C-alpha positions as CSV (number, residue, x, y, z in Angstrom):
1,X,-43.2,43.8,-53.2
2,X,-39.4,44.2,-52.1
3,X,-37.8,42.1,-49.4
4,X,-37.0,45.1,-47.1
5,X,-40.8,46.1,-46.9
6,X,-41.2,42.6,-45.5
7,X,-38.7,42.7,-42.7
8,X,-40.2,45.9,-41.5
9,X,-43.8,44.7,-41.6
10,X,-44.3,43.1,-38.2
11,X,-42.7,46.2,-36.5
12,X,-44.9,48.2,-38.7
13,X,-48.1,46.0,-37.4
14,X,-47.1,46.3,-33.7
15,X,-46.9,50.0,-33.8
16,X,-50.1,50.2,-36.1
17,X,-51.9,48.4,-33.6
18,X,-50.3,50.3,-30.7
19,X,-51.3,53.5,-32.6
20,X,-54.8,52.5,-33.2
21,X,-55.5,51.5,-29.6
22,X,-54.0,54.9,-28.4
23,X,-56.5,56.8,-30.5
24,X,-59.7,54.4,-30.1
25,X,-59.4,53.9,-33.8
26,X,-61.9,51.0,-33.9
27,X,-62.0,51.0,-37.7
28,X,-58.2,50.4,-37.9
29,X,-58.5,47.5,-34.9
30,X,-61.3,45.9,-36.4
31,X,-59.6,45.6,-39.9
32,X,-56.5,44.1,-38.1
33,X,-58.6,41.8,-36.4
34,X,-60.1,40.7,-39.7
35,X,-56.4,39.4,-40.7
36,X,-56.6,36.9,-38.1
37,X,-58.4,34.2,-40.2
38,X,-55.6,34.0,-42.6
39,X,-53.9,31.4,-40.8
40,X,-53.8,28.9,-38.1
41,X,-50.2,28.7,-37.6
42,X,-50.2,27.0,-33.9
43,X,-46.9,28.4,-32.7
44,X,-48.8,31.9,-32.3
45,X,-51.4,30.0,-29.8
46,X,-49.3,30.9,-26.5
47,X,-48.9,34.8,-27.2
48,X,-52.7,34.8,-28.5
49,X,-53.8,33.2,-25.4
50,X,-51.6,35.3,-23.2
51,X,-53.2,38.5,-24.5
52,X,-56.6,37.4,-24.3
53,X,-56.3,36.0,-20.8
54,X,-54.9,39.5,-19.6
55,X,-57.6,41.2,-21.2
56,X,-60.5,38.9,-19.5
57,X,-58.4,39.1,-16.3
58,X,-58.4,42.9,-16.3
59,X,-62.0,43.2,-17.2
60,X,-62.8,40.9,-14.2
61,X,-60.5,43.0,-11.8
62,X,-62.1,46.3,-13.0
63,X,-65.4,44.8,-12.2
64,X,-64.2,43.4,-8.6
65,X,-62.9,47.0,-7.7
66,X,-66.2,48.7,-8.6
67,X,-67.8,46.2,-6.1
68,X,-65.1,46.7,-3.5
69,X,-65.8,50.6,-3.7
70,X,-69.5,50.1,-3.3
71,X,-69.0,48.1,0.0
72,X,-66.4,50.2,1.5
73,X,-68.7,53.0,0.7
74,X,-72.2,51.2,2.0
75,X,-70.3,49.6,4.9
76,X,-67.4,51.7,5.9
77,X,-68.3,51.8,9.6
78,X,-68.3,48.1,9.5
79,X,-65.3,47.4,7.9
80,X,-63.3,49.9,10.3
81,X,-64.6,48.7,13.2
82,X,-63.2,45.3,12.4
83,X,-59.8,46.7,11.1
84,X,-60.1,45.8,7.3
85,X,-61.0,48.7,5.6
86,X,-57.4,49.8,4.8
87,X,-56.4,46.2,3.2
88,X,-59.8,46.5,1.1
89,X,-58.9,49.9,0.2
90,X,-55.4,48.7,-0.8
91,X,-56.9,45.7,-2.7
92,X,-59.3,47.7,-4.6
93,X,-56.6,50.5,-5.7
94,X,-54.7,47.4,-7.1
95,X,-57.8,46.0,-8.7
96,X,-58.5,49.5,-10.3
97,X,-55.1,49.4,-12.0
98,X,-55.5,46.2,-13.4
99,X,-52.5,44.5,-11.8
100,X,-52.3,40.9,-11.9
101,X,-50.0,38.5,-10.2
102,X,-47.6,37.1,-12.8
103,X,-47.8,33.6,-11.1
104,X,-51.6,33.7,-11.4
105,X,-51.4,34.0,-15.4
106,X,-48.9,31.3,-15.4
107,X,-51.1,28.9,-13.5
108,X,-53.6,28.9,-16.4
109,X,-50.9,28.4,-18.8
110,X,-49.7,24.9,-16.7
111,X,-48.9,23.5,-20.0
112,X,-46.2,26.2,-21.0
113,X,-42.9,26.1,-19.7
114,X,-41.8,28.9,-17.5
115,X,-39.3,29.8,-20.0
116,X,-41.4,29.8,-22.8
117,X,-44.1,31.8,-20.7
118,X,-41.6,34.4,-19.6
119,X,-40.3,34.6,-23.5
120,X,-43.8,35.7,-24.2
121,X,-44.0,38.3,-21.3
122,X,-40.8,39.9,-22.3
123,X,-41.8,40.2,-25.6
124,X,-45.1,41.8,-25.0
125,X,-43.4,44.2,-22.9
126,X,-40.7,45.2,-25.0
127,X,-43.2,45.8,-28.0
128,X,-45.2,47.8,-25.3
129,X,-48.4,45.8,-25.2
130,X,-48.0,45.0,-21.6
131,X,-46.0,46.5,-18.5
132,X,-44.6,44.6,-15.5
133,X,-43.1,46.0,-12.0
134,X,-40.1,43.3,-12.6
135,X,-40.0,42.7,-9.0
136,X,-38.9,39.0,-9.4
137,X,-41.1,36.2,-9.9
138,X,-42.9,35.7,-6.4
139,X,-43.7,39.3,-6.4
140,X,-44.1,40.5,-10.2
141,X,-47.5,42.1,-11.5
142,X,-48.2,42.3,-15.4
143,X,-50.9,44.6,-16.5
144,X,-52.3,46.3,-19.9
145,X,-51.0,49.9,-19.9
146,X,-53.9,52.6,-19.5
147,X,-52.4,54.5,-22.5
148,X,-53.3,51.9,-25.0
149,X,-56.1,49.7,-23.3
150,X,-58.0,51.9,-20.6
151,X,-60.8,53.0,-23.2
152,X,-61.4,49.7,-24.8
153,X,-61.4,47.6,-21.4
154,X,-63.6,50.6,-19.9
155,X,-66.2,50.2,-22.4
156,X,-65.9,46.3,-22.3
157,X,-66.8,46.8,-18.5
158,X,-69.8,49.2,-18.9
159,X,-71.1,46.9,-21.5
160,X,-70.5,43.9,-19.4
161,X,-69.3,41.9,-22.2
162,X,-66.6,42.5,-25.0
163,X,-68.8,44.3,-27.7
164,X,-66.1,46.6,-28.5
165,X,-63.1,44.1,-29.3
166,X,-62.8,40.7,-30.2
167,X,-59.5,40.0,-28.1
168,X,-58.6,36.5,-29.4
169,X,-58.4,38.0,-32.8
170,X,-56.5,41.1,-31.8
171,X,-54.2,38.7,-29.5
172,X,-53.6,36.8,-32.5
173,X,-52.6,39.6,-34.8
174,X,-50.2,41.2,-31.8
175,X,-48.7,37.6,-31.9
176,X,-48.1,38.1,-35.6
177,X,-46.5,41.4,-35.0
178,X,-43.8,39.4,-32.6
179,X,-42.7,37.6,-35.6
180,X,-39.7,38.6,-37.9
181,X,-41.7,38.7,-41.0
182,X,-45.4,37.7,-41.8
183,X,-46.4,34.1,-42.7
184,X,-46.7,33.3,-46.5
185,X,-50.5,33.1,-45.9
186,X,-50.8,36.5,-44.5
187,X,-48.3,37.9,-47.1
188,X,-50.9,36.5,-49.8
189,X,-53.7,38.5,-48.6
190,X,-51.5,41.7,-48.0
191,X,-50.0,41.4,-51.8
192,X,-53.4,40.7,-53.0
193,X,-55.3,43.9,-51.5
194,X,-52.4,45.8,-52.7
195,X,-52.6,44.6,-56.2
196,X,-56.3,44.5,-56.8
197,X,-58.1,46.4,-54.0
198,X,-61.0,44.6,-52.2
199,X,-62.8,43.2,-55.4
200,X,-61.1,40.5,-57.1
201,X,-61.6,37.4,-58.9
202,X,-60.8,33.9,-57.1
203,X,-58.4,32.9,-59.8
204,X,-56.7,36.3,-59.4
205,X,-56.0,35.3,-55.2
206,X,-55.5,31.9,-56.5
207,X,-52.3,33.0,-58.5
208,X,-50.8,35.1,-55.5
209,X,-51.2,31.9,-53.3
210,X,-49.4,30.0,-55.9
211,X,-47.0,32.9,-56.4
212,X,-46.0,32.7,-52.6
213,X,-45.8,28.9,-52.9
214,X,-49.0,28.1,-51.3
215,X,-51.5,25.7,-53.0
216,X,-55.0,26.4,-53.7
217,X,-56.0,24.1,-50.7
218,X,-54.6,26.8,-48.5
219,X,-56.7,29.6,-50.1
220,X,-60.1,27.2,-49.9
221,X,-59.0,26.6,-46.4
222,X,-58.7,30.1,-45.6
223,X,-62.0,31.1,-47.3
224,X,-64.0,28.2,-45.5
225,X,-62.2,29.3,-42.1
226,X,-63.2,33.0,-42.5
227,X,-66.9,32.3,-43.2
228,X,-66.9,30.6,-39.9
229,X,-65.8,33.5,-38.0
230,X,-68.1,36.3,-36.4
231,X,-69.3,39.0,-38.9
232,X,-67.5,41.3,-37.3
233,X,-64.0,39.9,-37.8
234,X,-64.6,38.3,-41.1
235,X,-62.0,39.3,-43.9
236,X,-64.5,38.5,-46.8
237,X,-67.5,40.7,-47.3
238,X,-69.1,38.7,-50.3
239,X,-67.9,35.3,-51.6
240,X,-69.2,34.2,-54.8
241,X,-68.1,31.0,-56.9
242,X,-66.0,33.0,-59.2
243,X,-65.7,36.6,-57.5
244,X,-64.8,37.8,-54.0
245,X,-65.0,41.4,-51.9
246,X,-62.7,41.8,-49.0
247,X,-63.5,44.3,-46.0
248,X,-63.1,48.1,-46.5
249,X,-62.0,48.1,-43.0
250,X,-59.4,45.4,-43.7
251,X,-58.0,47.4,-46.9
252,X,-57.4,50.4,-44.8
253,X,-55.9,48.5,-42.1
254,X,-53.5,47.1,-44.7
255,X,-52.8,50.3,-46.2
256,X,-52.0,51.8,-43.1
257,X,-49.5,49.1,-42.4
258,X,-47.9,49.0,-45.5
259,X,-47.5,53.0,-45.4
260,X,-45.8,52.5,-42.1
261,X,-43.8,49.5,-43.3
262,X,-42.3,51.6,-46.3
263,X,-41.5,54.9,-43.9
264,X,-39.4,52.1,-41.6
265,X,-37.9,50.5,-44.9
266,X,-36.6,53.7,-46.1
267,X,-35.6,54.9,-42.9
268,X,-33.3,51.5,-42.5
269,X,-32.1,52.2,-46.1
270,X,-30.9,55.6,-45.4
271,X,-29.2,54.8,-42.6
272,X,-27.4,51.7,-43.9
């Protein structure tokens, strides 16, 4: 696979995630999440945790908005009498939009420097995964755009838990999409799927790992790590002593990302 394709892969991954979020393509989203066990690269943890935290905080805000709406409906006279109805209404509207003070999020990441934290915020905003009102540090709010996240968050609120999406795994893949190019371990899985499809021998996967400058131990660690994941986000369907089978959703997501990366690479070559 040519280098210019890898140069475009991360942007293609980001675009694929956003498209799947906007169109509620849960098969593609789940397929992308299934890539998450391919590496444990520590540098991704800040952005991964940030996406996961925003998702959880947004769900909490939506739930609080519903609670406030019930209270305002059932006890309107009382709250108007004591003069707090309008303020509670404003708070409810703010919570409905999932707007969270940026300082509240930063408090959770107390071990992260302000510079590194804002770098992650800016990168996520540039990609389109989050929005802010850019009113300065003291008054800035951050939220997940309704266009992309609305239906997934609403489903999570209705069900009372995150059955529709594993936000940590998705956050990790969004973090991957912020990189200049995919890690060697992710490239190995992409190449294997592109070359062999979902069914392959362990030896075939090992050969690709070695070609990418990775030892057999890296492959073994990936397979073990994947088996420890929840079934819904595992990359491997069946794992035998000699053969293995990747998940069909993973293959479809991989095909979608590669198609978009090829399109971007062709456009870049024509404009150069």
